C-alpha angles and dihedrals in degrees: 000000000000109000096169122136090247092059093056095041094052098031131084092264094067109011115080116170092331142064092267147317123262117248101194125102094279089063094096093049093048091052097055090099088060094210095127090048091051087063095041092051098035124123119297110216101166099065127097087271124018115258117210122231119259123254096228092195088072095054128072104245089224089073097054119110119274142149111251142169109268125177113208139140090225115108124247112282095038119126115221119190118198106192092183093063093027094234133131118206127202102202116230134179128285097031095301134122140181105245121206128184115238142183113235141193119301123227111310095019104069120125135184133185145091121293143159130237101244097171142015127201136189112220091353126207114244121229109183111208120243091255090064092049086052091055096039110025091170088073090075089072089063095050130096130196107268129175090266095047133265108002149125119263119236117270145099093308094051115105091220090068126201100332140016133196114201119219120214134177108210106309094339125096107226089204088231122123140187102220147154129261139206088212099074092164088072092066110114093031139096098249115126135083090250103300123115110244126196139183106273093241089053097047089051089053091049092045091054092053098041123079124196110273092047115147116239122196117192109193122218114244102232101050104012090238124116120248103219128222095006115164110253126233121215128296127246 
């Protein structure tokens, strides 16, 4: 997979109605008009389900997708999540990364560690774990009987959004996901039950550039270093 800067500048993930977007320091100033982002976050009508465009006035512009300088020892293709800053980085070559804004776990549901993307799903079904039903028994009323048990089929009403990446440690499902959301105004906040949520247009972009087997590093908030092999809580 080509994770060079040129790929992202000329590809659909970074080029919207032009040859490419600048990545130097004047990038933020040049984007104040928001017109490129209006294309990047416009409606998606050719997916399994239509995805509405994003009202950019409801999102802090700091959390919109962009290519940035990012110094890390992780190799290209690695995903690094920084819950403290509420950013997810897809590491590229030459000290660059695609930076996405995310929503992260609220108090009591944070998690850090190193995992691998074992599975990817478009419009995933949602199977809340029994711990979540214990906290929120009213959820059972929204569930149907799916092949994997009580759950919610994929679609516009599903909290996992348009895509989900499933994080495993060895042969154990951490129960954490990187997934889309139909509540884009929550990006940049501590809102989930531990999962990493993204704007649907962003999670589709990440999904398209991320194969199974990808390494994911979730940094711990206090020190910025991952705590490895920590037992996961339950997803949102």
